[in-house]
C-alpha positions in Angstrom: -81.9 35.5 -44.2 -78.5 36.8 -44.9 -75.4 35.0 -43.7 -73.6 36.8 -40.8 -71.2 39.5 -42.1 -72.9 39.8 -45.5 -74.1 43.2 -46.8 -77.6 43.8 -48.1 -78.4 46.6 -50.4 -81.0 48.8 -48.9 -83.0 50.1 -51.8 -84.6 53.4 -50.4 -82.6 56.6 -50.7 -81.0 58.4 -47.9 -82.3 61.7 -46.4 -85.9 61.6 -47.3 -87.3 65.1 -47.2 -83.9 66.4 -46.1 -84.0 64.6 -42.8 -80.9 62.6 -42.0 -80.2 60.1 -39.3 -76.6 60.7 -38.1 -74.4 58.8 -35.8 -71.2 60.5 -34.5 -68.6 59.0 -32.2 -66.3 60.9 -29.9 -69.1 63.4 -29.3 -68.2 64.3 -25.7 -65.6 67.0 -26.4 -63.6 68.9 -29.0 -64.6 68.8 -32.6 -67.1 65.9 -32.2 -68.9 67.8 -29.5 -69.1 70.9 -31.7 -70.1 69.0 -34.8 -73.0 67.3 -32.9 -74.3 70.7 -31.8 -74.1 72.1 -35.3 -76.0 69.1 -36.7 -79.0 69.7 -34.4 -79.3 73.5 -35.0 -81.5 73.3 -38.1 -83.9 70.8 -36.7 -83.7 68.8 -39.9 -81.6 65.9 -38.6 -81.7 63.3 -35.9 -78.4 62.7 -34.1 -77.1 59.8 -32.0 -74.0 61.0 -30.1 -71.6 58.3 -28.8 -68.7 58.7 -26.3 -67.4 56.9 -23.3 -68.2 59.6 -20.7 -71.8 59.7 -19.6 -71.3 62.9 -17.7 -70.0 64.7 -20.8 -72.8 63.4 -22.9 -75.3 64.7 -20.5 -73.7 68.1 -20.8 -73.9 67.8 -24.6 -77.7 67.1 -24.3 -78.2 70.0 -22.0 -76.5 72.4 -24.3 -78.2 70.9 -27.4 -81.7 71.3 -26.0 -80.8 74.8 -24.8 -79.9 75.7 -28.4 -82.8 73.9 -29.9 -85.5 72.7 -27.5 -86.9 70.4 -30.3 -83.6 68.8 -31.1 -83.8 65.1 -31.7 -80.5 64.1 -30.2 -79.9 60.8 -28.3 -76.8 60.0 -26.3 -75.3 56.6 -25.4 -72.2 56.0 -23.4 -70.4 53.5 -25.6 -66.8 52.4 -26.1 -66.2 51.6 -29.8 -63.4 49.3 -29.0 -64.7 47.2 -26.2 -68.5 47.4 -26.0 -71.2 45.2 -27.4 -72.4 46.3 -30.8 -75.7 44.3 -30.5 -76.7 46.8 -27.8 -75.7 49.7 -30.1 -77.7 48.3 -33.0 -80.8 48.0 -30.7 -80.3 51.6 -29.6 -80.0 52.9 -33.2 -83.0 50.9 -34.4 -85.2 52.1 -31.6 -84.4 55.8 -32.3 -83.7 55.9 -36.0 -86.3 53.6 -37.6 -83.6 51.1 -38.8 -81.7 53.7 -40.9 -78.3 55.5 -40.6 -77.7 58.0 -43.3 -74.4 59.4 -42.0 -71.7 57.9 -39.8 -69.0 60.2 -38.5 -66.1 58.3 -37.1 -64.6 61.0 -34.9 -63.5 59.1 -31.7 -59.8 58.9 -31.1 -57.0 59.0 -28.6 -53.5 60.5 -28.7 -50.2 59.4 -27.2 -47.4 61.9 -27.4 -44.1 60.2 -26.6 -40.7 60.0 -28.3 -40.4 57.0 -30.5 -37.5 55.4 -28.5 -39.7 55.5 -25.4 -42.8 54.0 -27.1 -43.8 50.5 -26.0 -45.5 48.0 -28.2 -48.6 48.5 -26.1 -48.6 52.2 -27.0 -48.9 51.3 -30.7 -51.6 48.7 -29.9 -53.6 51.3 -28.0 -53.4 53.8 -30.8 -54.4 51.2 -33.4 -57.3 50.1 -31.3 -58.6 53.6 -30.6 -57.9 55.2 -34.0 -58.4 52.3 -36.3 -59.8 49.0 -35.0 -62.6 50.9 -33.2 -63.7 52.5 -36.4 -63.5 49.2 -38.3 -65.9 47.7 -35.7 -68.2 50.8 -35.9 -68.5 50.6 -39.7 -69.1 46.8 -39.6 -71.7 47.4 -36.8 -73.9 49.9 -38.7 -73.2 49.5 -42.4 -76.2 47.1 -42.8 -78.4 50.0 -41.7 -77.1 52.4 -44.3 -79.1 53.0 -47.5 -78.1 54.0 -50.9 -76.6 57.5 -50.9 -75.4 57.4 -47.3 -72.0 58.7 -46.2 -69.2 57.5 -43.9 -66.9 60.2 -42.8 -63.6 59.1 -41.1 -61.8 61.8 -39.1 -58.1 61.5 -39.9 -55.1 63.7 -39.3 -52.7 65.9 -41.1 -50.1 64.0 -39.2 -50.9 61.0 -41.3 -51.3 62.9 -44.6 -48.7 61.9 -47.1 -46.1 64.7 -47.6 -47.3 66.8 -44.7 -45.1 68.0 -41.9 -44.4 65.4 -39.2 -43.7 66.1 -35.5 -41.6 64.3 -32.9 -43.6 62.3 -30.4 -46.5 61.5 -32.6 -45.3 58.4 -34.5 -47.8 56.0 -32.9 -50.7 58.4 -33.3 -49.9 59.3 -36.9 -49.3 55.7 -38.0 -52.7 54.7 -36.6 -54.4 57.5 -38.5 -52.6 56.5 -41.7 -54.3 53.1 -41.4 -57.7 54.9 -41.2 -56.8 56.9 -44.3 -56.0 53.8 -46.3 -59.1 52.0 -45.0 -61.2 54.9 -46.4 -59.8 54.4 -49.9 -60.4 50.6 -49.7 -64.0 50.9 -48.4 -64.9 53.4 -51.1 -64.3 50.6 -53.6 -65.9 47.8 -51.6 -69.0 49.7 -50.8 -69.5 51.3 -54.2 -72.0 48.6 -55.3 -74.1 49.6 -52.2 -73.9 53.3 -53.3 -72.4 54.2 -49.9 -69.7 56.9 -50.1 -66.7 56.9 -47.8 -64.4 59.9 -47.3 -61.8 61.0 -44.8 -61.0 64.5 -43.4 -57.3 64.9 -42.5 -57.8 67.5 -39.8 -55.1 70.0 -38.9 -55.1 71.9 -35.7 -58.2 73.1 -33.9 -58.2 74.4 -30.3 -59.1 71.2 -28.4 -57.8 69.2 -25.4 -56.1 66.8 -27.8 -54.2 69.7 -29.4 -53.0 70.9 -26.1 -51.8 67.4 -25.3 -49.9 67.2 -28.5 -48.5 70.7 -28.6 -48.7 72.3 -25.1 -49.0 76.0 -25.2 -49.8 76.2 -28.9 -52.7 78.3 -29.9 -54.5 77.2 -33.1 -55.9 79.8 -35.5 -59.0 77.5 -35.8 -61.5 77.1 -32.9 -63.1 73.8 -32.2 -66.6 75.1 -33.1 -65.3 76.2 -36.5 -63.9 72.8 -37.3 -67.0 71.2 -35.9 -69.2 73.2 -38.3 -66.9 72.2 -41.2 -67.2 68.5 -40.3 -70.9 68.7 -39.9 -71.4 70.5 -43.2 -69.1 68.1 -45.0 -70.9 65.0 -43.6 -74.3 66.0 -44.9 -73.3 67.4 -48.3 -69.9 66.2 -49.6 -70.8 62.7 -50.7 -72.4 64.3 -53.7 -68.9 65.4 -54.8 -66.4 63.1 -53.2 -65.8 59.4 -52.7 -62.7 57.6 -51.5 -60.9 61.0 -50.9 -58.4 61.9 -48.1 -58.9 65.7 -47.9 -56.5 67.9 -45.9 -58.2 70.5 -43.7 -55.6 72.8 -42.3 -54.6 76.4 -42.3 -51.5 76.1 -40.2 -48.5 73.9 -39.3 -49.3 72.2 -37.0 
């Protein structure tokens, strides 16, 4: 038996016969919602969709089965910061035969507030939602990930080095910067397990979070377009990338 916290190399390869078991967080709205729908269209993959809102997850399931009545998509109301990962592991094992091929860490929150008005708790909230929750998620499922599997962290252009920065987003952007660096570190640490780790630094897409950050701004990219990009990247890009922070933006913001 392994000591708690140790990693075991799972020797079978990921995606047998093209089928992938995919876990995506933050699936109740925006890019995560659209990515989950994209992943079930082909019928080749199983998806576990996680979010805090049970009502929004039920809507996701309804739409998913409308698009593909045979879709194998399972939803669980789960808070990546506060909930019990033992329960999540049981849910994954019961639906995925003890294997996760792709983990998409998309969940996140945004506080838009001038720096001088930010409280320490604002920074803590951003770090918990946009960094610590993903740390917990990765640690909670990595022992179920075989050789050739892929972890995709969803970062932000606001945290991408050298990109334009915007007033009011200091806490949010700093928390996403931590996720970017974690990606590079994990690519090294998980290399011996042959698990690839990449990060997409997303620019604007027309979502509720964008409206919160930039009221009235209309993005040239729709949420479903970004969701399709994330889904395609998650199932294919680990053949080409590892430890990369890749900007995905066509505009500023």
